[in-house]
PyMOL Python script that loads the backbone (N, CA, C, O; Angstrom):
from pymol import cmd

cmd.read_pdbstr("""\
ATOM      1  N   MET A   1     121.040  90.290  39.728  1.00  0.00           N
ATOM      2  CA  MET A   1     120.843  89.208  40.427  1.00  0.00           C
ATOM      3  C   MET A   1     119.723  89.975  41.537  1.00  0.00           C
ATOM      4  O   MET A   1     119.752  91.028  42.174  1.00  0.00           O
ATOM      5  N   ALA A   2     118.828  88.950  41.407  1.00  0.00           N
ATOM      6  CA  ALA A   2     117.572  89.662  42.377  1.00  0.00           C
ATOM      7  C   ALA A   2     117.156  88.280  43.528  1.00  0.00           C
ATOM      8  O   ALA A   2     117.121  87.092  43.205  1.00  0.00           O
ATOM      9  N   ARG A   3     116.925  88.739  44.640  1.00  0.00           N
ATOM     10  CA  ARG A   3     116.779  87.651  45.538  1.00  0.00           C
ATOM     11  C   ARG A   3     114.863  87.672  45.618  1.00  0.00           C
ATOM     12  O   ARG A   3     114.190  88.697  45.729  1.00  0.00           O
ATOM     13  N   VAL A   4     114.336  86.289  45.527  1.00  0.00           N
ATOM     14  CA  VAL A   4     113.021  86.414  45.870  1.00  0.00           C
ATOM     15  C   VAL A   4     112.812  85.488  46.970  1.00  0.00           C
ATOM     16  O   VAL A   4     113.396  84.405  46.930  1.00  0.00           O
ATOM     17  N   VAL A   5     112.023  85.787  47.988  1.00  0.00           N
ATOM     18  CA  VAL A   5     111.841  85.256  49.155  1.00  0.00           C
ATOM     19  C   VAL A   5     110.413  84.471  49.219  1.00  0.00           C
ATOM     20  O   VAL A   5     109.317  84.922  48.889  1.00  0.00           O
ATOM     21  N   VAL A   6     110.647  83.472  49.615  1.00  0.00           N
ATOM     22  CA  VAL A   6     109.315  82.546  49.680  1.00  0.00           C
ATOM     23  C   VAL A   6     109.050  82.303  51.125  1.00  0.00           C
ATOM     24  O   VAL A   6     109.900  81.661  51.742  1.00  0.00           O
ATOM     25  N   ASP A   7     108.006  82.718  51.740  1.00  0.00           N
ATOM     26  CA  ASP A   7     108.003  82.263  52.800  1.00  0.00           C
ATOM     27  C   ASP A   7     106.556  81.431  53.269  1.00  0.00           C
ATOM     28  O   ASP A   7     105.394  81.789  53.075  1.00  0.00           O
ATOM     29  N   VAL A   8     107.073  80.170  53.968  1.00  0.00           N
ATOM     30  CA  VAL A   8     105.712  79.110  53.943  1.00  0.00           C
ATOM     31  C   VAL A   8     105.565  78.948  55.393  1.00  0.00           C
ATOM     32  O   VAL A   8     106.543  78.652  56.080  1.00  0.00           O
ATOM     33  N   MET A   9     104.455  79.116  55.876  1.00  0.00           N
ATOM     34  CA  MET A   9     103.714  78.882  57.395  1.00  0.00           C
ATOM     35  C   MET A   9     102.639  78.041  57.020  1.00  0.00           C
ATOM     36  O   MET A   9     102.044  77.999  55.943  1.00  0.00           O
ATOM     37  N   LEU A  10     102.420  77.184  58.353  1.00  0.00           N
ATOM     38  CA  LEU A  10     101.363  76.411  58.607  1.00  0.00           C
ATOM     39  C   LEU A  10      99.898  77.406  58.782  1.00  0.00           C
ATOM     40  O   LEU A  10      99.789  78.237  59.683  1.00  0.00           O
ATOM     41  N   LYS A  11      99.146  77.219  58.054  1.00  0.00           N
ATOM     42  CA  LYS A  11      97.592  77.718  57.700  1.00  0.00           C
ATOM     43  C   LYS A  11      97.118  77.968  59.458  1.00  0.00           C
ATOM     44  O   LYS A  11      97.258  77.114  60.334  1.00  0.00           O
ATOM     45  N   PRO A  12      96.509  79.438  59.667  1.00  0.00           N
ATOM     46  CA  PRO A  12      96.189  79.130  61.115  1.00  0.00           C
ATOM     47  C   PRO A  12      95.600  78.050  61.819  1.00  0.00           C
ATOM     48  O   PRO A  12      96.002  77.710  62.932  1.00  0.00           O
ATOM     49  N   GLU A  13      94.479  77.384  61.105  1.00  0.00           N
ATOM     50  CA  GLU A  13      94.039  76.238  62.060  1.00  0.00           C
ATOM     51  C   GLU A  13      94.770  74.817  62.135  1.00  0.00           C
ATOM     52  O   GLU A  13      94.350  73.786  62.658  1.00  0.00           O
ATOM     53  N   ILE A  14      95.734  74.997  61.605  1.00  0.00           N
ATOM     54  CA  ILE A  14      96.702  73.595  61.773  1.00  0.00           C
ATOM     55  C   ILE A  14      97.579  73.994  62.839  1.00  0.00           C
ATOM     56  O   ILE A  14      98.198  75.055  62.925  1.00  0.00           O
ATOM     57  N   LEU A  15      97.563  72.883  63.761  1.00  0.00           N
ATOM     58  CA  LEU A  15      98.493  72.701  65.061  1.00  0.00           C
ATOM     59  C   LEU A  15      99.628  73.128  64.498  1.00  0.00           C
ATOM     60  O   LEU A  15      99.865  73.103  63.290  1.00  0.00           O
ATOM     61  N   ASP A  16     100.515  73.620  65.558  1.00  0.00           N
ATOM     62  CA  ASP A  16     101.987  74.031  65.281  1.00  0.00           C
ATOM     63  C   ASP A  16     102.702  73.399  66.477  1.00  0.00           C
ATOM     64  O   ASP A  16     102.908  74.094  67.472  1.00  0.00           O
ATOM     65  N   PRO A  17     103.119  72.026  66.432  1.00  0.00           N
ATOM     66  CA  PRO A  17     103.780  71.536  68.090  1.00  0.00           C
ATOM     67  C   PRO A  17     105.062  72.563  67.858  1.00  0.00           C
ATOM     68  O   PRO A  17     105.225  73.467  68.677  1.00  0.00           O
ATOM     69  N   GLN A  18     105.803  72.447  66.943  1.00  0.00           N
ATOM     70  CA  GLN A  18     107.242  73.420  67.397  1.00  0.00           C
ATOM     71  C   GLN A  18     107.120  74.855  67.598  1.00  0.00           C
ATOM     72  O   GLN A  18     107.989  75.532  68.146  1.00  0.00           O
ATOM     73  N   GLY A  19     105.982  75.317  67.126  1.00  0.00           N
ATOM     74  CA  GLY A  19     105.843  76.628  67.641  1.00  0.00           C
ATOM     75  C   GLY A  19     105.180  76.695  69.108  1.00  0.00           C
ATOM     76  O   GLY A  19     105.383  77.731  69.741  1.00  0.00           O
ATOM     77  N   GLN A  20     104.559  75.882  69.584  1.00  0.00           N
ATOM     78  CA  GLN A  20     103.793  75.388  70.706  1.00  0.00           C
ATOM     79  C   GLN A  20     104.966  75.420  71.960  1.00  0.00           C
ATOM     80  O   GLN A  20     104.844  76.020  73.029  1.00  0.00           O
ATOM     81  N   ALA A  21     106.056  74.654  71.544  1.00  0.00           N
ATOM     82  CA  ALA A  21     107.285  74.311  72.303  1.00  0.00           C
ATOM     83  C   ALA A  21     107.880  75.287  72.349  1.00  0.00           C
ATOM     84  O   ALA A  21     108.309  75.536  73.476  1.00  0.00           O
ATOM     85  N   VAL A  22     108.169  76.162  71.408  1.00  0.00           N
ATOM     86  CA  VAL A  22     109.215  77.252  71.650  1.00  0.00           C
ATOM     87  C   VAL A  22     108.279  78.280  72.686  1.00  0.00           C
ATOM     88  O   VAL A  22     108.789  78.688  73.730  1.00  0.00           O
ATOM     89  N   GLN A  23     107.032  78.615  72.350  1.00  0.00           N
ATOM     90  CA  GLN A  23     106.352  79.550  73.312  1.00  0.00           C
ATOM     91  C   GLN A  23     106.177  78.971  74.408  1.00  0.00           C
ATOM     92  O   GLN A  23     105.931  79.902  75.175  1.00  0.00           O
ATOM     93  N   ARG A  24     106.130  77.702  75.190  1.00  0.00           N
ATOM     94  CA  ARG A  24     106.164  77.273  76.473  1.00  0.00           C
ATOM     95  C   ARG A  24     107.441  77.309  77.133  1.00  0.00           C
ATOM     96  O   ARG A  24     107.621  77.180  78.344  1.00  0.00           O
ATOM     97  N   ALA A  25     108.511  77.535  76.049  1.00  0.00           N
ATOM     98  CA  ALA A  25     110.024  77.613  76.517  1.00  0.00           C
ATOM     99  C   ALA A  25     110.338  78.980  76.952  1.00  0.00           C
ATOM    100  O   ALA A  25     111.116  79.213  77.878  1.00  0.00           O
ATOM    101  N   LEU A  26     109.679  79.949  76.223  1.00  0.00           N
ATOM    102  CA  LEU A  26     110.387  81.473  76.365  1.00  0.00           C
ATOM    103  C   LEU A  26     110.012  82.037  77.878  1.00  0.00           C
ATOM    104  O   LEU A  26     110.899  82.688  78.429  1.00  0.00           O
ATOM    105  N   PRO A  27     108.727  81.831  78.614  1.00  0.00           N
ATOM    106  CA  PRO A  27     108.876  82.120  80.016  1.00  0.00           C
ATOM    107  C   PRO A  27     110.301  81.413  80.894  1.00  0.00           C
ATOM    108  O   PRO A  27     110.830  82.106  81.763  1.00  0.00           O
ATOM    109  N   ARG A  28     110.662  80.489  80.694  1.00  0.00           N
ATOM    110  CA  ARG A  28     111.688  79.753  81.360  1.00  0.00           C
ATOM    111  C   ARG A  28     112.764  80.364  81.341  1.00  0.00           C
ATOM    112  O   ARG A  28     113.460  80.529  82.344  1.00  0.00           O
ATOM    113  N   LEU A  29     113.117  80.891  79.888  1.00  0.00           N
ATOM    114  CA  LEU A  29     114.116  81.649  79.639  1.00  0.00           C
ATOM    115  C   LEU A  29     114.210  83.044  79.730  1.00  0.00           C
ATOM    116  O   LEU A  29     115.328  83.448  79.412  1.00  0.00           O
ATOM    117  N   GLY A  30     113.338  84.003  80.089  1.00  0.00           N
ATOM    118  CA  GLY A  30     113.099  84.852  80.708  1.00  0.00           C
ATOM    119  C   GLY A  30     112.451  85.960  79.699  1.00  0.00           C
ATOM    120  O   GLY A  30     112.736  87.147  79.857  1.00  0.00           O
ATOM    121  N   PHE A  31     111.517  85.514  78.595  1.00  0.00           N
ATOM    122  CA  PHE A  31     110.902  86.223  77.620  1.00  0.00           C
ATOM    123  C   PHE A  31     109.569  86.133  78.107  1.00  0.00           C
ATOM    124  O   PHE A  31     109.051  85.043  77.869  1.00  0.00           O
ATOM    125  N   ASP A  32     108.949  86.847  78.638  1.00  0.00           N
ATOM    126  CA  ASP A  32     107.650  87.048  78.929  1.00  0.00           C
ATOM    127  C   ASP A  32     106.853  87.695  78.065  1.00  0.00           C
ATOM    128  O   ASP A  32     107.457  88.173  77.105  1.00  0.00           O
ATOM    129  N   GLY A  33     105.326  87.921  78.103  1.00  0.00           N
ATOM    130  CA  GLY A  33     104.436  88.688  77.113  1.00  0.00           C
ATOM    131  C   GLY A  33     104.349  88.012  75.654  1.00  0.00           C
ATOM    132  O   GLY A  33     103.706  88.543  74.749  1.00  0.00           O
ATOM    133  N   ILE A  34     105.026  86.830  75.499  1.00  0.00           N
ATOM    134  CA  ILE A  34     104.851  86.478  73.994  1.00  0.00           C
ATOM    135  C   ILE A  34     103.245  85.433  74.114  1.00  0.00           C
ATOM    136  O   ILE A  34     103.063  84.566  74.968  1.00  0.00           O
ATOM    137  N   SER A  35     102.478  85.737  73.269  1.00  0.00           N
ATOM    138  CA  SER A  35     101.321  84.811  73.757  1.00  0.00           C
ATOM    139  C   SER A  35     101.298  83.473  72.532  1.00  0.00           C
ATOM    140  O   SER A  35     100.800  82.358  72.693  1.00  0.00           O
ATOM    141  N   ASP A  36     101.870  83.904  71.533  1.00  0.00           N
ATOM    142  CA  ASP A  36     101.862  82.922  70.440  1.00  0.00           C
ATOM    143  C   ASP A  36     103.243  82.713  69.470  1.00  0.00           C
ATOM    144  O   ASP A  36     103.745  83.713  68.957  1.00  0.00           O
ATOM    145  N   VAL A  37     103.763  81.532  69.271  1.00  0.00           N
ATOM    146  CA  VAL A  37     104.627  81.152  68.245  1.00  0.00           C
ATOM    147  C   VAL A  37     104.423  80.729  67.266  1.00  0.00           C
ATOM    148  O   VAL A  37     103.794  79.722  67.590  1.00  0.00           O
ATOM    149  N   ARG A  38     104.491  80.717  65.866  1.00  0.00           N
ATOM    150  CA  ARG A  38     104.528  79.973  64.834  1.00  0.00           C
ATOM    151  C   ARG A  38     105.592  79.843  64.104  1.00  0.00           C
ATOM    152  O   ARG A  38     106.259  80.790  63.687  1.00  0.00           O
ATOM    153  N   GLN A  39     105.878  78.349  63.848  1.00  0.00           N
ATOM    154  CA  GLN A  39     107.296  78.143  63.093  1.00  0.00           C
ATOM    155  C   GLN A  39     107.005  78.106  61.577  1.00  0.00           C
ATOM    156  O   GLN A  39     105.961  77.600  61.164  1.00  0.00           O
ATOM    157  N   GLY A  40     107.781  78.556  60.878  1.00  0.00           N
ATOM    158  CA  GLY A  40     107.462  78.539  59.308  1.00  0.00           C
ATOM    159  C   GLY A  40     109.063  78.102  58.702  1.00  0.00           C
ATOM    160  O   GLY A  40     109.984  77.832  59.474  1.00  0.00           O
ATOM    161  N   LYS A  41     109.195  78.087  57.316  1.00  0.00           N
ATOM    162  CA  LYS A  41     110.437  77.883  56.398  1.00  0.00           C
ATOM    163  C   LYS A  41     110.395  79.181  55.561  1.00  0.00           C
ATOM    164  O   LYS A  41     109.329  79.714  55.253  1.00  0.00           O
ATOM    165  N   ARG A  42     111.538  79.638  55.230  1.00  0.00           N
ATOM    166  CA  ARG A  42     111.909  80.638  54.383  1.00  0.00           C
ATOM    167  C   ARG A  42     112.978  80.052  53.404  1.00  0.00           C
ATOM    168  O   ARG A  42     114.019  79.437  53.635  1.00  0.00           O
ATOM    169  N   PHE A  43     112.468  80.386  52.402  1.00  0.00           N
ATOM    170  CA  PHE A  43     113.387  79.972  51.058  1.00  0.00           C
ATOM    171  C   PHE A  43     113.899  81.381  50.443  1.00  0.00           C
ATOM    172  O   PHE A  43     113.146  82.354  50.383  1.00  0.00           O
ATOM    173  N   GLU A  44     114.955  81.406  50.087  1.00  0.00           N
ATOM    174  CA  GLU A  44     115.539  82.455  49.339  1.00  0.00           C
ATOM    175  C   GLU A  44     116.167  81.940  48.126  1.00  0.00           C
ATOM    176  O   GLU A  44     117.003  81.037  48.157  1.00  0.00           O
ATOM    177  N   LEU A  45     115.733  82.558  46.969  1.00  0.00           N
ATOM    178  CA  LEU A  45     115.978  82.295  45.381  1.00  0.00           C
ATOM    179  C   LEU A  45     116.697  83.302  44.924  1.00  0.00           C
ATOM    180  O   LEU A  45     116.278  84.416  45.237  1.00  0.00           O
ATOM    181  N   GLU A  46     117.855  83.241  44.142  1.00  0.00           N
ATOM    182  CA  GLU A  46     118.684  83.931  43.630  1.00  0.00           C
ATOM    183  C   GLU A  46     118.127  83.673  42.030  1.00  0.00           C
ATOM    184  O   GLU A  46     118.058  82.553  41.525  1.00  0.00           O
ATOM    185  N   VAL A  47     117.707  85.076  41.270  1.00  0.00           N
ATOM    186  CA  VAL A  47     117.057  84.567  40.295  1.00  0.00           C
ATOM    187  C   VAL A  47     117.915  85.565  39.355  1.00  0.00           C
ATOM    188  O   VAL A  47     117.990  86.769  39.600  1.00  0.00           O
ATOM    189  N   ASP A  48     118.572  84.930  38.226  1.00  0.00           N
ATOM    190  CA  ASP A  48     119.503  85.231  37.095  1.00  0.00           C
ATOM    191  C   ASP A  48     118.201  86.263  36.029  1.00  0.00           C
ATOM    192  O   ASP A  48     117.172  85.828  35.512  1.00  0.00           O
ATOM    193  N   GLY A  49     118.561  87.198  36.006  1.00  0.00           N
ATOM    194  CA  GLY A  49     117.468  88.130  35.399  1.00  0.00           C
ATOM    195  C   GLY A  49     116.673  89.087  35.590  1.00  0.00           C
ATOM    196  O   GLY A  49     117.022  89.624  36.641  1.00  0.00           O
ATOM    197  N   PRO A  50     115.648  89.689  35.088  1.00  0.00           N
ATOM    198  CA  PRO A  50     114.979  90.263  35.870  1.00  0.00           C
ATOM    199  C   PRO A  50     113.765  89.894  36.351  1.00  0.00           C
ATOM    200  O   PRO A  50     113.044  89.334  35.526  1.00  0.00           O
ATOM    201  N   VAL A  51     113.283  90.057  37.549  1.00  0.00           N
ATOM    202  CA  VAL A  51     112.022  89.408  38.150  1.00  0.00           C
ATOM    203  C   VAL A  51     110.700  90.115  37.693  1.00  0.00           C
ATOM    204  O   VAL A  51     110.116  90.995  38.326  1.00  0.00           O
ATOM    205  N   ASP A  52     110.391  89.672  36.690  1.00  0.00           N
ATOM    206  CA  ASP A  52     109.080  90.537  36.111  1.00  0.00           C
ATOM    207  C   ASP A  52     107.939  89.500  36.285  1.00  0.00           C
ATOM    208  O   ASP A  52     108.304  88.409  36.721  1.00  0.00           O
ATOM    209  N   ASP A  53     106.485  89.675  35.988  1.00  0.00           N
ATOM    210  CA  ASP A  53     105.630  89.041  36.098  1.00  0.00           C
ATOM    211  C   ASP A  53     105.621  87.545  35.763  1.00  0.00           C
ATOM    212  O   ASP A  53     105.105  86.786  36.583  1.00  0.00           O
ATOM    213  N   ALA A  54     106.100  87.095  34.730  1.00  0.00           N
ATOM    214  CA  ALA A  54     106.237  85.929  34.199  1.00  0.00           C
ATOM    215  C   ALA A  54     107.415  85.033  35.216  1.00  0.00           C
ATOM    216  O   ALA A  54     107.313  83.845  35.521  1.00  0.00           O
ATOM    217  N   ALA A  55     108.580  86.020  35.639  1.00  0.00           N
ATOM    218  CA  ALA A  55     109.221  85.236  36.470  1.00  0.00           C
ATOM    219  C   ALA A  55     108.479  84.690  37.949  1.00  0.00           C
ATOM    220  O   ALA A  55     108.529  83.621  38.558  1.00  0.00           O
ATOM    221  N   LEU A  56     107.833  85.882  38.167  1.00  0.00           N
ATOM    222  CA  LEU A  56     106.973  85.885  39.626  1.00  0.00           C
ATOM    223  C   LEU A  56     105.819  84.570  39.613  1.00  0.00           C
ATOM    224  O   LEU A  56     105.597  83.788  40.537  1.00  0.00           O
ATOM    225  N   ALA A  57     105.240  84.606  38.392  1.00  0.00           N
ATOM    226  CA  ALA A  57     104.580  83.390  38.226  1.00  0.00           C
ATOM    227  C   ALA A  57     104.965  82.137  38.253  1.00  0.00           C
ATOM    228  O   ALA A  57     104.200  81.250  38.633  1.00  0.00           O
ATOM    229  N   ARG A  58     106.241  81.894  37.841  1.00  0.00           N
ATOM    230  CA  ARG A  58     107.111  80.361  37.790  1.00  0.00           C
ATOM    231  C   ARG A  58     107.136  80.278  39.085  1.00  0.00           C
ATOM    232  O   ARG A  58     106.570  79.246  39.448  1.00  0.00           O
ATOM    233  N   ILE A  59     107.692  81.139  40.277  1.00  0.00           N
ATOM    234  CA  ILE A  59     108.089  81.022  41.441  1.00  0.00           C
ATOM    235  C   ILE A  59     107.070  80.610  42.225  1.00  0.00           C
ATOM    236  O   ILE A  59     107.125  79.638  42.978  1.00  0.00           O
ATOM    237  N   ARG A  60     105.916  81.494  42.031  1.00  0.00           N
ATOM    238  CA  ARG A  60     104.687  80.884  42.614  1.00  0.00           C
ATOM    239  C   ARG A  60     104.157  79.585  42.432  1.00  0.00           C
ATOM    240  O   ARG A  60     103.637  79.018  43.392  1.00  0.00           O
ATOM    241  N   ASP A  61     104.225  79.005  41.253  1.00  0.00           N
ATOM    242  CA  ASP A  61     104.326  77.771  40.584  1.00  0.00           C
ATOM    243  C   ASP A  61     104.966  76.786  41.329  1.00  0.00           C
ATOM    244  O   ASP A  61     104.392  75.814  41.819  1.00  0.00           O
ATOM    245  N   LEU A  62     106.414  77.089  41.435  1.00  0.00           N
ATOM    246  CA  LEU A  62     107.369  76.581  41.942  1.00  0.00           C
ATOM    247  C   LEU A  62     106.903  76.344  43.718  1.00  0.00           C
ATOM    248  O   LEU A  62     106.795  75.232  44.234  1.00  0.00           O
ATOM    249  N   ALA A  63     106.735  77.326  44.257  1.00  0.00           N
ATOM    250  CA  ALA A  63     106.257  77.224  45.744  1.00  0.00           C
ATOM    251  C   ALA A  63     105.022  76.350  45.773  1.00  0.00           C
ATOM    252  O   ALA A  63     105.047  75.459  46.622  1.00  0.00           O
ATOM    253  N   GLU A  64     103.922  76.436  44.992  1.00  0.00           N
ATOM    254  CA  GLU A  64     102.742  75.769  45.161  1.00  0.00           C
ATOM    255  C   GLU A  64     102.739  74.338  45.376  1.00  0.00           C
ATOM    256  O   GLU A  64     102.139  73.586  46.143  1.00  0.00           O
ATOM    257  N   SER A  65     104.109  74.116  43.910  1.00  0.00           N
ATOM    258  CA  SER A  65     103.970  72.617  43.641  1.00  0.00           C
ATOM    259  C   SER A  65     105.190  71.894  44.548  1.00  0.00           C
ATOM    260  O   SER A  65     105.253  70.665  44.512  1.00  0.00           O
ATOM    261  N   PHE A  66     105.936  72.473  45.174  1.00  0.00           N
ATOM    262  CA  PHE A  66     107.323  71.938  45.585  1.00  0.00           C
ATOM    263  C   PHE A  66     107.411  72.434  46.919  1.00  0.00           C
ATOM    264  O   PHE A  66     107.287  71.594  47.810  1.00  0.00           O
ATOM    265  N   LEU A  67     107.608  73.689  47.259  1.00  0.00           N
ATOM    266  CA  LEU A  67     108.010  74.321  48.789  1.00  0.00           C
ATOM    267  C   LEU A  67     106.927  74.424  49.671  1.00  0.00           C
ATOM    268  O   LEU A  67     107.173  74.557  50.870  1.00  0.00           O
ATOM    269  N   ALA A  68     105.792  74.385  49.284  1.00  0.00           N
ATOM    270  CA  ALA A  68     104.817  74.149  50.116  1.00  0.00           C
ATOM    271  C   ALA A  68     103.553  73.167  50.403  1.00  0.00           C
ATOM    272  O   ALA A  68     102.906  72.835  49.410  1.00  0.00           O
ATOM    273  N   ASN A  69     103.275  72.831  51.262  1.00  0.00           N
ATOM    274  CA  ASN A  69     102.029  71.641  51.109  1.00  0.00           C
ATOM    275  C   ASN A  69     100.855  72.220  51.051  1.00  0.00           C
ATOM    276  O   ASN A  69     100.367  72.205  52.181  1.00  0.00           O
ATOM    277  N   THR A  70     100.121  72.753  50.246  1.00  0.00           N
ATOM    278  CA  THR A  70      99.313  73.887  50.276  1.00  0.00           C
ATOM    279  C   THR A  70      97.843  73.306  50.946  1.00  0.00           C
ATOM    280  O   THR A  70      96.822  73.993  50.940  1.00  0.00           O
ATOM    281  N   VAL A  71      97.900  72.132  51.436  1.00  0.00           N
ATOM    282  CA  VAL A  71      96.845  71.616  52.283  1.00  0.00           C
ATOM    283  C   VAL A  71      96.990  71.996  53.611  1.00  0.00           C
ATOM    284  O   VAL A  71      96.060  72.066  54.414  1.00  0.00           O
ATOM    285  N   ILE A  72      98.129  72.237  53.837  1.00  0.00           N
ATOM    286  CA  ILE A  72      97.974  72.792  55.330  1.00  0.00           C
ATOM    287  C   ILE A  72      99.275  73.616  55.567  1.00  0.00           C
ATOM    288  O   ILE A  72      99.896  73.583  56.629  1.00  0.00           O
ATOM    289  N   GLU A  73      99.652  74.400  54.419  1.00  0.00           N
ATOM    290  CA  GLU A  73     100.516  75.512  54.431  1.00  0.00           C
ATOM    291  C   GLU A  73     100.145  76.554  53.585  1.00  0.00           C
ATOM    292  O   GLU A  73      99.741  76.150  52.494  1.00  0.00           O
ATOM    293  N   ASP A  74     100.151  77.833  53.736  1.00  0.00           N
ATOM    294  CA  ASP A  74     100.296  79.330  53.042  1.00  0.00           C
ATOM    295  C   ASP A  74     101.538  79.472  52.838  1.00  0.00           C
ATOM    296  O   ASP A  74     102.403  78.907  53.507  1.00  0.00           O
ATOM    297  N   PHE A  75     101.805  80.451  51.637  1.00  0.00           N
ATOM    298  CA  PHE A  75     103.252  81.065  51.192  1.00  0.00           C
ATOM    299  C   PHE A  75     102.858  82.238  50.857  1.00  0.00           C
ATOM    300  O   PHE A  75     101.697  82.545  50.588  1.00  0.00           O
ATOM    301  N   THR A  76     104.111  83.182  50.855  1.00  0.00           N
ATOM    302  CA  THR A  76     104.136  84.314  50.414  1.00  0.00           C
ATOM    303  C   THR A  76     105.291  84.417  49.629  1.00  0.00           C
ATOM    304  O   THR A  76     106.340  83.880  49.986  1.00  0.00           O
ATOM    305  N   VAL A  77     105.180  85.130  48.474  1.00  0.00           N
ATOM    306  CA  VAL A  77     106.622  85.643  47.740  1.00  0.00           C
ATOM    307  C   VAL A  77     106.763  87.044  47.406  1.00  0.00           C
ATOM    308  O   VAL A  77     105.956  87.657  46.707  1.00  0.00           O
ATOM    309  N   LYS A  78     107.655  87.464  47.846  1.00  0.00           N
ATOM    310  CA  LYS A  78     108.191  88.791  47.619  1.00  0.00           C
ATOM    311  C   LYS A  78     109.361  88.837  47.377  1.00  0.00           C
ATOM    312  O   LYS A  78     110.031  87.935  47.881  1.00  0.00           O
ATOM    313  N   VAL A  79     110.133  89.938  46.478  1.00  0.00           N
ATOM    314  CA  VAL A  79     111.231  90.323  45.841  1.00  0.00           C
ATOM    315  C   VAL A  79     111.946  91.332  47.242  1.00  0.00           C
ATOM    316  O   VAL A  79     111.470  92.147  48.033  1.00  0.00           O
ATOM    317  N   GLU A  80     113.168  90.809  47.031  1.00  0.00           N
ATOM    318  CA  GLU A  80     114.237  91.584  48.135  1.00  0.00           C
ATOM    319  C   GLU A  80     115.428  92.368  47.271  1.00  0.00           C
ATOM    320  O   GLU A  80     115.923  91.932  46.232  1.00  0.00           O
ATOM    321  N   ALA A  81     115.753  93.517  47.875  1.00  0.00           N
ATOM    322  CA  ALA A  81     116.692  94.183  47.063  1.00  0.00           C
ATOM    323  C   ALA A  81     118.002  93.330  46.923  1.00  0.00           C
ATOM    324  O   ALA A  81     118.469  92.617  47.811  1.00  0.00           O
ATOM    325  N   ASP A  82     118.451  93.491  45.839  1.00  0.00           N
ATOM    326  CA  ASP A  82     119.927  92.725  45.702  1.00  0.00           C
ATOM    327  C   ASP A  82     120.975  93.375  46.630  1.00  0.00           C
ATOM    328  O   ASP A  82     120.840  94.507  47.095  1.00  0.00           O
ATOM    329  N   ASP A  83     122.086  92.525  46.872  1.00  0.00           N
ATOM    330  CA  ASP A  83     122.862  92.925  48.076  1.00  0.00           C
ATOM    331  C   ASP A  83     123.241  93.940  47.865  1.00  0.00           C
ATOM    332  O   ASP A  83     122.836  94.678  48.763  1.00  0.00           O
ATOM    333  N   ALA A  84     124.016  94.645  46.928  1.00  0.00           N
ATOM    334  CA  ALA A  84     124.384  96.111  46.618  1.00  0.00           C
ATOM    335  C   ALA A  84     123.518  96.887  47.386  1.00  0.00           C
ATOM    336  O   ALA A  84     123.864  97.276  48.501  1.00  0.00           O
ATOM    337  N   VAL A  85     122.348  97.174  46.873  1.00  0.00           N
ATOM    338  CA  VAL A  85     121.350  97.794  47.434  1.00  0.00           C
ATOM    339  C   VAL A  85     120.895  97.941  49.078  1.00  0.00           C
ATOM    340  O   VAL A  85     120.539  98.923  49.728  1.00  0.00           O
ATOM    341  N   ALA A  86     121.079  96.466  49.453  1.00  0.00           N
ATOM    342  CA  ALA A  86     120.594  96.198  50.902  1.00  0.00           C
ATOM    343  C   ALA A  86     121.865  96.616  51.427  1.00  0.00           C
ATOM    344  O   ALA A  86     121.711  97.327  52.419  1.00  0.00           O
ATOM    345  N   GLY A  87     123.153  96.413  51.089  1.00  0.00           N
ATOM    346  CA  GLY A  87     124.405  97.019  51.765  1.00  0.00           C
ATOM    347  C   GLY A  87     124.468  98.640  52.057  1.00  0.00           C
ATOM    348  O   GLY A  87     125.041  99.228  52.975  1.00  0.00           O
ATOM    349  N   ALA A  88     123.710  99.148  51.002  1.00  0.00           N
ATOM    350  CA  ALA A  88     123.856 100.844  51.507  1.00  0.00           C
ATOM    351  C   ALA A  88     123.079 101.092  52.125  1.00  0.00           C
ATOM    352  O   ALA A  88     123.274 102.147  52.730  1.00  0.00           O
ATOM    353  N   ALA A  89     121.830 100.432  52.400  1.00  0.00           N
ATOM    354  CA  ALA A  89     120.702 100.787  53.429  1.00  0.00           C
ATOM    355  C   ALA A  89     121.100 100.348  54.728  1.00  0.00           C
ATOM    356  O   ALA A  89     120.395 100.777  55.641  1.00  0.00           O
ATOM    357  N   LYS A  90     122.138  99.533  55.076  1.00  0.00           N
ATOM    358  CA  LYS A  90     122.364  99.132  56.298  1.00  0.00           C
ATOM    359  C   LYS A  90     123.091 100.343  57.070  1.00  0.00           C
ATOM    360  O   LYS A  90     123.414 100.216  58.252  1.00  0.00           O
TER     361      LYS A  90
END
""", "prot")
cmd.dss("prot")
cmd.show_as("cartoon", "prot")
cmd.util.cbc("prot")
cmd.orient("prot")
């Protein structure tokens, strides 16, 4: 079983009030030197079977039509190692 991650972020030209709120709070919490914060969403999809070009195309369609509002958001799709491989790398 493979994991595919879809990260969704507001487009750079879109105002990000949540990110701005976090960025303004950081100095009060002792975290200086952070000039910008953008807030986003992460979806982890467990895929049965191989993650081939056809599966990735379906996931991109899913992200474009359901997970992201492509008018104001961009998304990326990437395949992560399964838990057995990821656990061995730790």
